[in-house]
C-alpha positions as CSV (number, residue, x, y, z in Angstrom):
1,M,106.4,22.0,32.5
2,K,105.9,19.7,35.7
3,A,103.1,17.6,34.7
4,L,101.6,18.5,31.3
5,T,103.5,17.8,28.3
6,A,103.0,19.8,24.9
7,A,100.3,18.5,23.8
8,Q,98.1,18.4,26.7
9,V,98.4,22.1,26.7
10,E,97.9,22.8,23.3
11,A,94.7,20.3,23.4
12,Y,93.4,22.8,26.5
13,R,94.0,26.2,24.4
14,H,92.2,25.0,21.5
15,D,88.8,22.9,23.8
16,G,89.1,25.1,26.8
17,F,88.7,21.5,29.3
18,L,91.3,19.2,30.2
19,F,90.5,15.6,31.7
20,P,90.8,13.3,34.0
21,F,93.9,13.6,36.6
22,P,95.1,12.5,40.2
23,A,94.9,14.1,42.7
24,L,94.1,12.4,46.0
25,D,94.8,8.8,46.9
26,E,91.8,7.0,49.3
27,G,93.4,8.1,52.7
28,E,93.3,12.2,51.6
29,R,90.2,11.3,49.3
30,L,88.3,10.2,52.9
31,A,89.8,12.1,55.0
32,C,88.1,15.1,52.9
33,L,85.3,13.3,53.2
34,A,85.8,12.9,57.2
35,G,85.8,17.1,57.0
36,L,82.9,17.4,54.8
37,E,80.8,15.5,57.6
38,R,82.1,17.3,60.7
39,Y,81.2,20.8,58.8
40,E,77.8,19.6,57.8
41,R,77.4,18.1,61.7
42,W,78.4,21.9,62.2
43,L,76.2,23.4,60.6
44,G,72.8,21.4,61.2
45,T,71.9,20.6,58.0
46,P,73.3,19.0,54.2
47,V,75.7,22.0,53.0
48,P,72.8,22.0,50.2
49,R,69.7,22.9,51.8
50,A,72.5,25.5,53.9
51,E,72.6,29.1,52.9
52,N,74.6,30.2,50.0
53,K,77.6,31.1,51.7
54,W,77.7,28.0,53.7
55,R,78.8,26.3,50.1
56,T,80.7,29.2,48.7
57,Q,84.8,29.7,50.1
58,P,85.0,27.5,51.9
59,H,88.9,27.7,51.6
60,A,88.2,30.9,53.8
61,L,85.9,28.4,56.5
62,L,88.0,25.0,56.8
63,P,91.9,24.2,57.1
64,W,91.6,20.6,54.7
65,Y,89.9,23.0,51.9
66,A,92.5,24.9,52.7
67,D,95.0,22.1,52.4
68,L,92.9,20.6,49.2
69,V,93.4,23.8,47.0
70,R,97.2,23.5,47.8
71,H,97.6,19.9,47.5
72,P,100.7,20.1,44.6
73,R,99.7,17.2,42.2
74,I,96.8,20.2,41.4
75,L,99.2,23.3,41.3
76,D,101.4,21.5,39.2
77,V,98.8,20.8,36.4
78,V,97.7,24.2,36.7
79,E,101.4,25.5,37.8
80,D,101.6,24.1,33.4
81,L,98.6,26.4,32.3
82,I,98.7,29.9,34.1
83,G,102.2,29.8,35.5
84,P,104.0,29.9,39.0
85,D,102.3,32.4,41.0
86,I,98.9,31.3,41.4
87,L,96.4,32.8,44.1
88,V,92.4,30.8,44.8
89,W,89.9,33.0,43.8
90,T,86.8,31.1,45.1
91,G,86.2,27.8,46.1
92,T,82.3,26.0,46.0
93,F,80.8,22.7,47.1
94,F,78.5,21.4,44.3
95,I,76.5,18.9,45.6
96,K,73.6,17.0,44.1
97,E,72.0,14.6,47.0
98,A,71.6,10.7,45.4
99,Q,68.7,10.8,43.1
100,S,67.9,14.4,43.3
101,P,67.2,16.7,40.5
102,T,69.8,19.6,40.8
103,F,71.4,20.5,37.8
104,A,73.4,23.1,35.9
105,A,72.5,24.6,32.8
106,W,75.3,25.8,29.9
107,H,76.9,28.6,31.3
108,Q,80.6,29.6,31.6
109,D,82.2,30.5,34.7
110,S,83.6,33.9,33.1
111,T,79.9,35.8,33.2
112,Y,79.8,37.6,36.8
113,F,83.8,37.0,38.1
114,G,84.5,40.7,36.6
115,L,88.4,39.5,36.2
116,E,90.9,40.3,33.2
117,P,92.2,38.8,31.6
118,Y,91.1,35.7,31.2
119,E,93.0,33.3,32.6
120,Q,91.3,31.9,35.5
121,V,91.0,28.3,35.9
122,T,89.2,25.4,37.7
123,A,89.9,22.4,38.9
124,W,86.9,20.1,39.9
125,V,87.7,17.2,42.4
126,A,86.0,14.4,42.7
127,L,85.3,13.5,46.3
128,T,83.1,10.3,44.8
129,D,82.8,9.3,41.4
130,A,80.7,12.2,38.9
131,S,79.7,9.8,36.1
132,R,77.6,10.4,33.5
133,E,74.3,8.7,35.8
134,A,75.8,11.1,38.6
135,G,75.4,13.9,36.5
136,C,79.0,14.7,35.4
137,M,79.5,18.1,33.6
138,E,79.6,18.4,30.0
139,V,81.6,20.4,28.4
140,L,80.9,22.1,24.9
141,S,84.6,22.4,22.4
142,A,85.7,26.5,21.7
143,H,87.7,25.1,19.0
144,G,90.6,27.1,19.7
145,V,87.7,30.8,19.8
146,L,87.1,31.0,23.3
147,R,84.6,34.0,24.1
148,Q,82.9,35.7,26.2
149,M,78.7,34.4,25.9
150,Y,75.2,36.3,27.1
151,H,73.8,35.3,30.5
152,S,70.4,35.3,31.9
153,A,70.6,35.1,35.5
154,L,66.8,33.2,35.2
155,R,67.0,31.7,38.8
156,L,66.5,28.6,37.7
157,E,64.6,26.1,40.1
158,N,67.2,23.5,41.2
159,S,70.0,25.0,39.5
160,I,72.7,24.2,41.9
161,N,74.3,27.6,40.4
162,R,73.7,30.6,42.6
163,A,71.2,32.8,40.0
164,G,70.3,30.1,37.9
165,Q,72.1,31.8,35.3
166,T,72.2,30.3,31.8
167,I,73.8,31.2,28.0
168,T,70.4,33.1,26.2
169,E,72.5,32.9,22.7
170,P,72.5,30.1,20.1
171,L,74.2,27.6,21.2
172,H,75.8,24.2,19.0
173,E,75.3,22.2,21.2
174,R,77.1,18.5,18.8
175,G,79.5,16.8,20.0
176,A,79.5,17.8,23.8
177,V,81.9,15.9,25.7
178,T,80.9,13.8,29.3
179,M,83.6,14.9,32.1
180,Q,83.6,11.5,33.8
181,L,85.2,11.7,37.2
182,T,86.5,8.1,39.3
183,A,86.5,9.0,43.5
184,G,89.7,10.8,44.1
185,S,90.4,12.1,40.5
186,F,89.7,16.6,39.0
187,S,89.3,17.9,35.5
188,L,90.4,21.4,34.6
189,H,88.1,23.9,32.8
190,H,89.1,27.4,31.4
191,T,86.5,30.3,33.0
192,L,84.9,30.8,29.0
193,C,84.6,27.4,28.7
194,V,80.8,26.7,28.2
195,H,79.3,23.5,30.8
196,R,76.1,22.1,32.9
197,S,75.9,19.3,34.2
198,A,72.6,16.8,34.1
199,P,70.1,15.6,37.4
200,N,71.7,13.0,39.9
201,R,70.6,9.9,38.9
202,A,72.8,7.7,40.5
203,A,72.2,5.8,44.7
204,H,74.9,8.3,45.3
205,R,75.7,11.8,46.7
206,R,78.1,13.5,43.6
207,I,80.4,15.4,46.1
208,G,82.5,17.8,43.4
209,C,84.8,20.7,45.1
210,G,85.7,23.5,42.4
211,I,89.0,25.9,42.7
212,N,89.5,28.1,40.5
213,Y,93.3,29.1,40.2
214,I,94.5,32.3,38.9
215,P,97.6,33.7,37.8
216,A,98.6,36.4,40.3
217,H,98.9,39.2,37.6
218,V,94.6,38.8,37.0
219,R,93.3,41.8,38.1
220,P,89.0,42.7,39.4
221,T,87.5,45.0,36.7
222,G,84.9,46.3,39.9
223,P,84.9,48.8,42.4
224,V,85.1,45.6,45.1
225,R,88.4,45.0,46.8
226,M,88.6,41.2,46.8
227,A,90.8,38.9,48.7
228,A,92.3,36.1,47.3
229,M,94.8,33.0,49.1
230,L,98.3,33.0,47.5
231,V,99.3,28.9,47.0
232,R,102.4,28.5,45.0
233,G,104.8,31.5,43.8
234,R,104.4,35.7,44.7
235,D,102.1,37.9,44.2
236,R,104.1,41.0,42.3
237,W,100.9,43.1,41.9
238,G,98.9,43.4,44.6
239,H,95.1,43.3,43.5
240,F,93.8,41.3,45.8
241,D,93.6,41.5,49.7
242,L,95.6,38.2,50.7
243,Y,94.5,36.1,53.4
244,D,96.2,33.1,55.5
245,P,94.6,29.6,55.1
246,P,92.9,28.8,58.4
247,T,94.6,27.0,61.2
248,V,91.5,25.8,62.5
249,E,87.8,25.0,61.5
250,F,84.8,27.4,61.4
251,D,86.5,30.6,61.5
252,T,83.2,32.8,60.7
253,A,84.9,35.8,61.3
254,R,87.7,35.7,58.2
255,H,84.9,33.7,56.1
256,A,82.4,36.1,56.3
257,D,85.0,38.8,55.1
258,V,86.2,37.0,51.9
259,F,82.3,35.8,50.7
260,E,80.8,39.1,51.5
261,R,83.6,40.8,48.9
262,Y,83.2,38.2,47.1
263,S,78.9,38.2,46.4
264,E,78.8,42.4,46.9
265,N,81.3,41.9,43.3
266,Y,79.3,39.5,42.3
267,R,75.7,41.6,42.1
268,A,77.9,44.1,40.6
269,Q,78.9,42.1,37.5
270,V,75.6,40.8,37.2
271,E,74.4,44.1,36.9
272,R,77.6,44.6,34.0
273,H,76.4,42.4,32.7
274,E,73.0,42.8,31.5
275,R,74.2,46.5,31.2
276,Q,77.1,45.4,28.5
277,F,75.0,43.6,26.5
278,A,71.7,45.2,26.2
279,P,71.9,46.5,23.4
280,E,72.8,43.0,21.8
281,K,69.1,42.2,23.2
282,A,67.3,44.8,21.8
């Protein structure tokens, strides 16, 4: 173990989440915020108002985000959960403006990813305080039984998630844990972890960076040949086309390729999920 105790690993296996952990010192955090400011100046608009593609796969576009996904304090914790050969599958900005109605309904990250086995873990890094008031994540313990649940892509208004997806089978919400994070810290949740977040009622932007890590042996189930970034260890399986971290900001050609593959797979997985669960809905 590099960062976790056996008890912490067991807690993660049982609940499907674990928090909080320190990631960034103040200088690193401010550097990330400065990078985000440059990015939004380049976009000409805040990330939440930009096209969806500009909030997804930023580690293929922004060197500072690529540095974040390779931060050793994050990777040491992730390695204790999924092993030493680690890929970044996707990254996403999760930004809620101050006093905004943006929210996320109960959902699981795994639903439209199309990855097997279910071993992906998300590190959610807070660049500003993610308090209850600011609309931090809430999670439900899996109680040792992680399973895929049925979702509908409802295109919910003000949803921070791309498809506005939500779990549409019965769900027991009692015992939800509020994962409050101070700026510079991060949480972890399993791809099958049920979670949501409320609107931001605080006076500051809630800025989070979601980083989806997978062990290199995880494979895509769909027809799309996808891309990933190797951030630790080796890739002995070759399930993804690997790409190097960007060295200059706004490498749009690389980002476009990574994003288009991801989007094509996402659309296919929405359809697959509907087909898979259709008999249960009838």
